[in-house]
HTML snippet that shows the backbone in 3Dmol.js (N, CA, C, O; Angstrom):
<script src="https://3Dmol.org/build/3Dmol-min.js"></script>
<div id="view" style="width:600px;height:400px;position:relative"></div>
<script>
const pdb = `
ATOM      1  N   MET A   1       2.411  30.982  18.101  1.00  0.00           N
ATOM      2  CA  MET A   1       2.741  30.624  18.875  1.00  0.00           C
ATOM      3  C   MET A   1       1.505  29.365  18.976  1.00  0.00           C
ATOM      4  O   MET A   1       0.376  29.441  18.491  1.00  0.00           O
ATOM      5  N   SER A   2       2.106  28.171  19.778  1.00  0.00           N
ATOM      6  CA  SER A   2       1.740  26.883  19.435  1.00  0.00           C
ATOM      7  C   SER A   2       1.041  26.761  20.737  1.00  0.00           C
ATOM      8  O   SER A   2       0.978  27.653  21.583  1.00  0.00           O
ATOM      9  N   GLU A   3       0.433  25.369  20.836  1.00  0.00           N
ATOM     10  CA  GLU A   3      -0.293  25.539  21.935  1.00  0.00           C
ATOM     11  C   GLU A   3       0.922  24.193  23.273  1.00  0.00           C
ATOM     12  O   GLU A   3       1.811  23.553  22.712  1.00  0.00           O
ATOM     13  N   PRO A   4       0.809  24.081  24.210  1.00  0.00           N
ATOM     14  CA  PRO A   4       1.541  23.490  24.554  1.00  0.00           C
ATOM     15  C   PRO A   4       1.064  21.638  24.550  1.00  0.00           C
ATOM     16  O   PRO A   4       0.024  20.983  24.481  1.00  0.00           O
ATOM     17  N   ASP A   5       2.147  21.446  24.637  1.00  0.00           N
ATOM     18  CA  ASP A   5       1.665  19.395  24.618  1.00  0.00           C
ATOM     19  C   ASP A   5       1.010  18.915  25.430  1.00  0.00           C
ATOM     20  O   ASP A   5       1.614  18.790  26.495  1.00  0.00           O
ATOM     21  N   ARG A   6      -0.481  18.401  25.433  1.00  0.00           N
ATOM     22  CA  ARG A   6      -1.340  18.250  26.427  1.00  0.00           C
ATOM     23  C   ARG A   6      -0.684  16.651  27.044  1.00  0.00           C
ATOM     24  O   ARG A   6      -0.068  15.793  26.412  1.00  0.00           O
ATOM     25  N   ILE A   7      -1.069  16.669  28.407  1.00  0.00           N
ATOM     26  CA  ILE A   7      -0.982  14.937  28.963  1.00  0.00           C
ATOM     27  C   ILE A   7      -2.033  14.335  28.576  1.00  0.00           C
ATOM     28  O   ILE A   7      -2.836  15.154  28.127  1.00  0.00           O
ATOM     29  N   ILE A   8      -2.415  13.261  28.538  1.00  0.00           N
ATOM     30  CA  ILE A   8      -4.154  12.333  27.428  1.00  0.00           C
ATOM     31  C   ILE A   8      -3.608  11.545  28.724  1.00  0.00           C
ATOM     32  O   ILE A   8      -2.494  11.847  29.151  1.00  0.00           O
ATOM     33  N   ARG A   9      -4.427  10.460  29.410  1.00  0.00           N
ATOM     34  CA  ARG A   9      -3.907   9.443  30.036  1.00  0.00           C
ATOM     35  C   ARG A   9      -4.991   7.995  29.280  1.00  0.00           C
ATOM     36  O   ARG A   9      -5.705   8.008  28.277  1.00  0.00           O
ATOM     37  N   LEU A  10      -4.742   7.043  30.129  1.00  0.00           N
ATOM     38  CA  LEU A  10      -4.833   5.599  29.643  1.00  0.00           C
ATOM     39  C   LEU A  10      -6.078   5.817  28.792  1.00  0.00           C
ATOM     40  O   LEU A  10      -6.025   5.623  27.577  1.00  0.00           O
ATOM     41  N   THR A  11      -7.159   6.201  29.377  1.00  0.00           N
ATOM     42  CA  THR A  11      -9.016   5.645  28.618  1.00  0.00           C
ATOM     43  C   THR A  11      -9.057   6.475  27.585  1.00  0.00           C
ATOM     44  O   THR A  11      -9.971   6.279  26.783  1.00  0.00           O
ATOM     45  N   THR A  12      -8.028   7.694  27.298  1.00  0.00           N
ATOM     46  CA  THR A  12      -8.092   8.609  25.924  1.00  0.00           C
ATOM     47  C   THR A  12      -7.200   7.893  25.086  1.00  0.00           C
ATOM     48  O   THR A  12      -7.585   7.441  24.008  1.00  0.00           O
ATOM     49  N   VAL A  13      -5.912   7.740  25.539  1.00  0.00           N
ATOM     50  CA  VAL A  13      -5.078   6.775  24.276  1.00  0.00           C
ATOM     51  C   VAL A  13      -5.627   5.924  24.085  1.00  0.00           C
ATOM     52  O   VAL A  13      -5.870   5.944  22.878  1.00  0.00           O
ATOM     53  N   LEU A  14      -6.308   4.528  24.804  1.00  0.00           N
ATOM     54  CA  LEU A  14      -6.898   3.417  24.577  1.00  0.00           C
ATOM     55  C   LEU A  14      -7.667   3.592  23.146  1.00  0.00           C
ATOM     56  O   LEU A  14      -7.636   3.067  22.032  1.00  0.00           O
ATOM     57  N   SER A  15      -8.521   4.848  23.961  1.00  0.00           N
ATOM     58  CA  SER A  15      -9.858   4.842  22.960  1.00  0.00           C
ATOM     59  C   SER A  15      -9.199   5.738  21.174  1.00  0.00           C
ATOM     60  O   SER A  15      -9.456   5.494  19.995  1.00  0.00           O
ATOM     61  N   ARG A  16      -8.250   6.842  21.901  1.00  0.00           N
ATOM     62  CA  ARG A  16      -8.045   6.987  20.246  1.00  0.00           C
ATOM     63  C   ARG A  16      -7.342   6.164  19.745  1.00  0.00           C
ATOM     64  O   ARG A  16      -7.065   6.410  18.571  1.00  0.00           O
ATOM     65  N   THR A  17      -6.783   4.956  20.295  1.00  0.00           N
ATOM     66  CA  THR A  17      -5.778   3.913  19.342  1.00  0.00           C
ATOM     67  C   THR A  17      -6.719   2.701  18.790  1.00  0.00           C
ATOM     68  O   THR A  17      -6.414   2.271  17.678  1.00  0.00           O
ATOM     69  N   GLY A  18      -7.804   2.121  19.437  1.00  0.00           N
ATOM     70  CA  GLY A  18      -8.157   1.345  19.814  1.00  0.00           C
ATOM     71  C   GLY A  18      -7.548   0.073  20.007  1.00  0.00           C
ATOM     72  O   GLY A  18      -8.014  -1.051  19.818  1.00  0.00           O
ATOM     73  N   LEU A  19      -6.353   0.456  20.443  1.00  0.00           N
ATOM     74  CA  LEU A  19      -6.169  -0.771  20.912  1.00  0.00           C
ATOM     75  C   LEU A  19      -6.315  -1.558  21.967  1.00  0.00           C
ATOM     76  O   LEU A  19      -7.488  -1.194  21.877  1.00  0.00           O
ATOM     77  N   SER A  20      -6.292  -2.466  23.123  1.00  0.00           N
ATOM     78  CA  SER A  20      -6.451  -2.857  24.257  1.00  0.00           C
ATOM     79  C   SER A  20      -6.087  -2.548  25.597  1.00  0.00           C
ATOM     80  O   SER A  20      -5.720  -1.394  25.374  1.00  0.00           O
ATOM     81  N   ARG A  21      -5.924  -2.683  26.706  1.00  0.00           N
ATOM     82  CA  ARG A  21      -4.745  -2.190  27.027  1.00  0.00           C
ATOM     83  C   ARG A  21      -3.187  -3.654  27.203  1.00  0.00           C
ATOM     84  O   ARG A  21      -2.005  -3.309  27.216  1.00  0.00           O
ATOM     85  N   SER A  22      -3.290  -3.995  27.227  1.00  0.00           N
ATOM     86  CA  SER A  22      -2.146  -5.406  27.138  1.00  0.00           C
ATOM     87  C   SER A  22      -1.680  -4.804  25.881  1.00  0.00           C
ATOM     88  O   SER A  22      -0.561  -4.292  25.914  1.00  0.00           O
ATOM     89  N   THR A  23      -2.344  -4.773  24.768  1.00  0.00           N
ATOM     90  CA  THR A  23      -1.544  -4.755  23.575  1.00  0.00           C
ATOM     91  C   THR A  23      -1.150  -3.720  23.791  1.00  0.00           C
ATOM     92  O   THR A  23       0.070  -3.637  23.933  1.00  0.00           O
ATOM     93  N   LEU A  24      -1.941  -2.510  23.914  1.00  0.00           N
ATOM     94  CA  LEU A  24      -0.620  -1.550  24.426  1.00  0.00           C
ATOM     95  C   LEU A  24       0.864  -1.000  25.006  1.00  0.00           C
ATOM     96  O   LEU A  24       1.713  -0.140  24.774  1.00  0.00           O
ATOM     97  N   TYR A  25       0.538  -2.222  26.018  1.00  0.00           N
ATOM     98  CA  TYR A  25       1.411  -2.380  26.929  1.00  0.00           C
ATOM     99  C   TYR A  25       2.900  -3.302  26.392  1.00  0.00           C
ATOM    100  O   TYR A  25       4.096  -3.019  26.466  1.00  0.00           O
ATOM    101  N   ARG A  26       2.230  -4.395  25.889  1.00  0.00           N
ATOM    102  CA  ARG A  26       3.449  -5.940  24.896  1.00  0.00           C
ATOM    103  C   ARG A  26       3.927  -4.158  23.201  1.00  0.00           C
ATOM    104  O   ARG A  26       5.045  -3.925  22.741  1.00  0.00           O
ATOM    105  N   LYS A  27       3.031  -3.650  22.952  1.00  0.00           N
ATOM    106  CA  LYS A  27       3.743  -2.611  21.879  1.00  0.00           C
ATOM    107  C   LYS A  27       4.788  -1.371  22.892  1.00  0.00           C
ATOM    108  O   LYS A  27       5.686  -0.707  22.375  1.00  0.00           O
ATOM    109  N   ILE A  28       4.549  -1.317  23.823  1.00  0.00           N
ATOM    110  CA  ILE A  28       5.504  -0.004  24.427  1.00  0.00           C
ATOM    111  C   ILE A  28       6.263  -0.789  24.954  1.00  0.00           C
ATOM    112  O   ILE A  28       6.596   0.006  25.833  1.00  0.00           O
ATOM    113  N   ALA A  29       7.182  -2.203  25.329  1.00  0.00           N
ATOM    114  CA  ALA A  29       7.508  -2.898  25.459  1.00  0.00           C
ATOM    115  C   ALA A  29       8.414  -3.145  24.445  1.00  0.00           C
ATOM    116  O   ALA A  29       9.554  -2.897  24.837  1.00  0.00           O
ATOM    117  N   GLU A  30       8.369  -3.568  23.192  1.00  0.00           N
ATOM    118  CA  GLU A  30       8.407  -3.536  22.057  1.00  0.00           C
ATOM    119  C   GLU A  30       9.165  -2.354  21.260  1.00  0.00           C
ATOM    120  O   GLU A  30       9.647  -2.988  20.322  1.00  0.00           O
ATOM    121  N   GLY A  31       9.350  -1.715  21.175  1.00  0.00           N
ATOM    122  CA  GLY A  31       9.362  -0.174  21.326  1.00  0.00           C
ATOM    123  C   GLY A  31       8.458   0.613  20.057  1.00  0.00           C
ATOM    124  O   GLY A  31       8.972   1.629  19.587  1.00  0.00           O
ATOM    125  N   THR A  32       7.198   0.179  19.532  1.00  0.00           N
ATOM    126  CA  THR A  32       7.170   0.443  19.100  1.00  0.00           C
ATOM    127  C   THR A  32       5.417   1.168  19.165  1.00  0.00           C
ATOM    128  O   THR A  32       4.560   1.477  18.338  1.00  0.00           O
ATOM    129  N   PHE A  33       5.528   1.184  20.329  1.00  0.00           N
ATOM    130  CA  PHE A  33       4.335   3.340  20.690  1.00  0.00           C
ATOM    131  C   PHE A  33       5.167   3.775  21.567  1.00  0.00           C
ATOM    132  O   PHE A  33       6.180   3.323  22.101  1.00  0.00           O
ATOM    133  N   PRO A  34       4.344   5.095  21.651  1.00  0.00           N
ATOM    134  CA  PRO A  34       5.285   5.949  22.216  1.00  0.00           C
ATOM    135  C   PRO A  34       5.097   5.837  24.075  1.00  0.00           C
ATOM    136  O   PRO A  34       3.920   5.685  24.401  1.00  0.00           O
ATOM    137  N   ALA A  35       6.155   5.900  25.324  1.00  0.00           N
ATOM    138  CA  ALA A  35       6.147   4.953  26.322  1.00  0.00           C
ATOM    139  C   ALA A  35       5.656   5.644  27.342  1.00  0.00           C
ATOM    140  O   ALA A  35       6.566   6.472  27.337  1.00  0.00           O
ATOM    141  N   GLN A  36       4.928   6.019  28.273  1.00  0.00           N
ATOM    142  CA  GLN A  36       4.160   6.803  28.761  1.00  0.00           C
ATOM    143  C   GLN A  36       5.393   7.366  30.397  1.00  0.00           C
ATOM    144  O   GLN A  36       6.171   6.730  31.109  1.00  0.00           O
ATOM    145  N   ILE A  37       4.859   9.138  30.338  1.00  0.00           N
ATOM    146  CA  ILE A  37       5.525   9.901  31.620  1.00  0.00           C
ATOM    147  C   ILE A  37       4.731   9.628  32.462  1.00  0.00           C
ATOM    148  O   ILE A  37       3.531   9.356  32.473  1.00  0.00           O
ATOM    149  N   LYS A  38       5.926   9.775  33.573  1.00  0.00           N
ATOM    150  CA  LYS A  38       5.240   9.818  34.904  1.00  0.00           C
ATOM    151  C   LYS A  38       5.014  11.348  35.233  1.00  0.00           C
ATOM    152  O   LYS A  38       5.945  12.145  35.114  1.00  0.00           O
ATOM    153  N   ILE A  39       3.643  11.775  35.686  1.00  0.00           N
ATOM    154  CA  ILE A  39       3.304  12.822  36.164  1.00  0.00           C
ATOM    155  C   ILE A  39       2.720  13.344  37.309  1.00  0.00           C
ATOM    156  O   ILE A  39       2.167  14.414  37.563  1.00  0.00           O
ATOM    157  N   SER A  40       3.098  11.817  38.267  1.00  0.00           N
ATOM    158  CA  SER A  40       2.735  11.962  39.917  1.00  0.00           C
ATOM    159  C   SER A  40       2.878  10.437  40.607  1.00  0.00           C
ATOM    160  O   SER A  40       2.443   9.426  40.056  1.00  0.00           O
ATOM    161  N   VAL A  41       3.227  10.439  41.272  1.00  0.00           N
ATOM    162  CA  VAL A  41       3.462   8.988  42.368  1.00  0.00           C
ATOM    163  C   VAL A  41       2.681   7.700  41.645  1.00  0.00           C
ATOM    164  O   VAL A  41       3.229   6.630  41.379  1.00  0.00           O
ATOM    165  N   ASN A  42       1.613   7.954  41.446  1.00  0.00           N
ATOM    166  CA  ASN A  42       0.507   6.932  40.874  1.00  0.00           C
ATOM    167  C   ASN A  42       0.069   7.685  40.097  1.00  0.00           C
ATOM    168  O   ASN A  42      -0.837   8.304  40.654  1.00  0.00           O
ATOM    169  N   GLY A  43       0.226   8.081  38.840  1.00  0.00           N
ATOM    170  CA  GLY A  43       0.215   8.167  37.526  1.00  0.00           C
ATOM    171  C   GLY A  43       0.957   8.936  36.419  1.00  0.00           C
ATOM    172  O   GLY A  43       1.615   9.977  36.425  1.00  0.00           O
ATOM    173  N   ALA A  44       0.569   7.929  35.337  1.00  0.00           N
ATOM    174  CA  ALA A  44       1.249   8.056  33.808  1.00  0.00           C
ATOM    175  C   ALA A  44       0.611   9.303  33.118  1.00  0.00           C
ATOM    176  O   ALA A  44      -0.243   9.995  33.670  1.00  0.00           O
ATOM    177  N   GLY A  45       1.106   9.535  31.842  1.00  0.00           N
ATOM    178  CA  GLY A  45       0.459  10.125  30.885  1.00  0.00           C
ATOM    179  C   GLY A  45       0.862   9.819  29.686  1.00  0.00           C
ATOM    180  O   GLY A  45       1.684   8.908  29.585  1.00  0.00           O
ATOM    181  N   TRP A  46       0.532  10.289  28.858  1.00  0.00           N
ATOM    182  CA  TRP A  46       1.370  10.228  27.309  1.00  0.00           C
ATOM    183  C   TRP A  46       1.587  11.458  26.608  1.00  0.00           C
ATOM    184  O   TRP A  46       0.556  12.098  26.812  1.00  0.00           O
ATOM    185  N   HIS A  47       2.406  12.192  25.848  1.00  0.00           N
ATOM    186  CA  HIS A  47       2.410  13.561  25.619  1.00  0.00           C
ATOM    187  C   HIS A  47       1.312  13.248  23.966  1.00  0.00           C
ATOM    188  O   HIS A  47       1.605  12.351  23.176  1.00  0.00           O
ATOM    189  N   GLU A  48       0.100  14.193  23.764  1.00  0.00           N
ATOM    190  CA  GLU A  48      -0.862  14.117  23.097  1.00  0.00           C
ATOM    191  C   GLU A  48      -0.784  13.774  21.587  1.00  0.00           C
ATOM    192  O   GLU A  48      -1.564  13.164  20.856  1.00  0.00           O
ATOM    193  N   SER A  49       1.164  14.738  21.216  1.00  0.00           N
ATOM    194  CA  SER A  49       2.005  14.576  20.208  1.00  0.00           C
ATOM    195  C   SER A  49       2.190  13.709  19.743  1.00  0.00           C
ATOM    196  O   SER A  49       1.894  13.536  18.561  1.00  0.00           O
ATOM    197  N   ASP A  50       2.879  12.612  20.646  1.00  0.00           N
ATOM    198  CA  ASP A  50       3.190  11.689  20.358  1.00  0.00           C
ATOM    199  C   ASP A  50       2.236  10.322  19.735  1.00  0.00           C
ATOM    200  O   ASP A  50       2.528   9.480  18.887  1.00  0.00           O
ATOM    201  N   ILE A  51       0.851  10.540  20.647  1.00  0.00           N
ATOM    202  CA  ILE A  51       0.316   9.484  20.207  1.00  0.00           C
ATOM    203  C   ILE A  51      -0.843   9.762  19.318  1.00  0.00           C
ATOM    204  O   ILE A  51      -1.670   8.873  19.118  1.00  0.00           O
ATOM    205  N   ASN A  52      -1.012  11.456  18.529  1.00  0.00           N
ATOM    206  CA  ASN A  52      -1.259  11.765  16.911  1.00  0.00           C
ATOM    207  C   ASN A  52      -0.463  11.164  16.530  1.00  0.00           C
ATOM    208  O   ASN A  52      -0.768   9.981  16.384  1.00  0.00           O
ATOM    209  N   LEU A  53       0.686  11.479  16.225  1.00  0.00           N
ATOM    210  CA  LEU A  53       1.389  10.691  15.374  1.00  0.00           C
ATOM    211  C   LEU A  53       1.544   9.359  15.446  1.00  0.00           C
ATOM    212  O   LEU A  53       1.843   8.945  14.326  1.00  0.00           O
ATOM    213  N   TRP A  54       1.478   8.432  16.294  1.00  0.00           N
ATOM    214  CA  TRP A  54       1.525   7.354  16.087  1.00  0.00           C
ATOM    215  C   TRP A  54       0.472   7.452  15.428  1.00  0.00           C
ATOM    216  O   TRP A  54       0.694   7.761  14.258  1.00  0.00           O
ATOM    217  N   VAL A  55      -1.008   7.267  15.782  1.00  0.00           N
ATOM    218  CA  VAL A  55      -1.986   7.409  15.258  1.00  0.00           C
ATOM    219  C   VAL A  55      -1.942   7.313  13.550  1.00  0.00           C
ATOM    220  O   VAL A  55      -2.289   6.402  12.798  1.00  0.00           O
ATOM    221  N   GLU A  56      -1.354   8.672  13.274  1.00  0.00           N
ATOM    222  CA  GLU A  56      -1.072   9.196  11.725  1.00  0.00           C
ATOM    223  C   GLU A  56      -0.816   7.827  10.741  1.00  0.00           C
ATOM    224  O   GLU A  56      -1.453   7.466   9.752  1.00  0.00           O
ATOM    225  N   ASN A  57       0.669   7.050  11.568  1.00  0.00           N
ATOM    226  CA  ASN A  57       1.338   6.192  10.683  1.00  0.00           C
ATOM    227  C   ASN A  57       1.934   5.051  11.926  1.00  0.00           C
ATOM    228  O   ASN A  57       3.031   5.226  12.457  1.00  0.00           O
ATOM    229  N   PRO A  58       1.025   3.882  12.278  1.00  0.00           N
ATOM    230  CA  PRO A  58       1.086   2.724  13.392  1.00  0.00           C
ATOM    231  C   PRO A  58       3.339   2.152  12.919  1.00  0.00           C
ATOM    232  O   PRO A  58       4.465   2.175  13.417  1.00  0.00           O
ATOM    233  N   ALA A  59       2.375   1.642  11.323  1.00  0.00           N
ATOM    234  CA  ALA A  59       4.133   1.324  11.233  1.00  0.00           C
ATOM    235  C   ALA A  59       5.220   2.087  11.074  1.00  0.00           C
ATOM    236  O   ALA A  59       6.309   1.653  10.700  1.00  0.00           O
ATOM    237  N   SER A  60       5.033   2.965  11.282  1.00  0.00           N
ATOM    238  CA  SER A  60       6.976   4.179  10.656  1.00  0.00           C
ATOM    239  C   SER A  60       6.620   4.904  11.738  1.00  0.00           C
ATOM    240  O   SER A  60       6.594   6.096  11.430  1.00  0.00           O
ATOM    241  N   TRP A  61       6.199   4.630  13.396  1.00  0.00           N
ATOM    242  CA  TRP A  61       6.395   4.815  14.023  1.00  0.00           C
ATOM    243  C   TRP A  61       7.764   4.500  14.946  1.00  0.00           C
ATOM    244  O   TRP A  61       8.051   3.429  15.483  1.00  0.00           O
ATOM    245  N   ARG A  62       8.833   6.274  14.977  1.00  0.00           N
ATOM    246  CA  ARG A  62       9.943   5.719  15.948  1.00  0.00           C
ATOM    247  C   ARG A  62      10.363   6.580  17.089  1.00  0.00           C
ATOM    248  O   ARG A  62      10.535   7.799  17.089  1.00  0.00           O
ATOM    249  N   PRO A  63      10.508   5.646  18.149  1.00  0.00           N
ATOM    250  CA  PRO A  63      10.741   6.750  19.480  1.00  0.00           C
ATOM    251  C   PRO A  63      11.587   8.295  19.186  1.00  0.00           C
ATOM    252  O   PRO A  63      12.398   8.577  18.303  1.00  0.00           O
ATOM    253  N   ARG A  64      11.263   8.782  19.841  1.00  0.00           N
ATOM    254  CA  ARG A  64      11.956  10.319  19.887  1.00  0.00           C
ATOM    255  C   ARG A  64      13.746   9.888  20.250  1.00  0.00           C
ATOM    256  O   ARG A  64      14.286   8.968  20.864  1.00  0.00           O
ATOM    257  N   ARG A  65      14.253  11.134  19.480  1.00  0.00           N
ATOM    258  CA  ARG A  65      15.818  10.365  20.229  1.00  0.00           C
ATOM    259  C   ARG A  65      15.528  11.123  21.501  1.00  0.00           C
ATOM    260  O   ARG A  65      14.773  12.063  21.253  1.00  0.00           O
ATOM    261  N   GLU A  66      15.913  11.037  22.980  1.00  0.00           N
ATOM    262  CA  GLU A  66      16.625  11.991  23.955  1.00  0.00           C
ATOM    263  C   GLU A  66      16.997  12.864  23.149  1.00  0.00           C
ATOM    264  O   GLU A  66      17.682  12.864  22.126  1.00  0.00           O
ATOM    265  N   GLY A  67      16.046  14.184  24.190  1.00  0.00           N
ATOM    266  CA  GLY A  67      16.814  15.497  23.785  1.00  0.00           C
ATOM    267  C   GLY A  67      16.788  15.996  22.864  1.00  0.00           C
ATOM    268  O   GLY A  67      17.592  16.874  22.552  1.00  0.00           O
ATOM    269  N   GLY A  68      15.989  15.646  22.251  1.00  0.00           N
ATOM    270  CA  GLY A  68      15.651  16.140  21.048  1.00  0.00           C
ATOM    271  C   GLY A  68      14.661  17.023  19.849  1.00  0.00           C
ATOM    272  O   GLY A  68      14.311  17.019  18.669  1.00  0.00           O
ATOM    273  N   GLY A  69      14.504  17.893  21.407  1.00  0.00           N
ATOM    274  CA  GLY A  69      13.663  19.116  20.959  1.00  0.00           C
ATOM    275  C   GLY A  69      12.619  19.082  21.845  1.00  0.00           C
ATOM    276  O   GLY A  69      12.146  18.164  22.515  1.00  0.00           O
ATOM    277  N   ILE A  70      12.252  20.627  21.695  1.00  0.00           N
ATOM    278  CA  ILE A  70      11.126  20.691  22.854  1.00  0.00           C
ATOM    279  C   ILE A  70       9.889  20.283  22.479  1.00  0.00           C
ATOM    280  O   ILE A  70       9.716  20.546  21.289  1.00  0.00           O
ATOM    281  N   ARG A  71       8.801  19.670  23.059  1.00  0.00           N
ATOM    282  CA  ARG A  71       7.695  19.487  23.561  1.00  0.00           C
ATOM    283  C   ARG A  71       6.848  20.465  23.127  1.00  0.00           C
ATOM    284  O   ARG A  71       5.677  20.480  23.505  1.00  0.00           O
TER     285      ARG A  71
END
`;
const viewer = $3Dmol.createViewer("view");
viewer.addModel(pdb, "pdb");
viewer.setStyle({}, {cartoon: {color: "spectrum"}});
viewer.zoomTo();
viewer.render();
</script>
């Protein structure tokens, strides 16, 4: 049985990727970094698995297709 995919927050994402905040959001807008998901009215986070995939190979990362599987 696999562990559930954790939601990680901005500070963790910045630490794991080594990106600055502005570069992170620019890459999201370009479609070259996973977009955040809304977790509350004023909060957002990222699926840890998406960040791990990006860290493994940033140059070839592509967004998952919508409805493309169970997280």
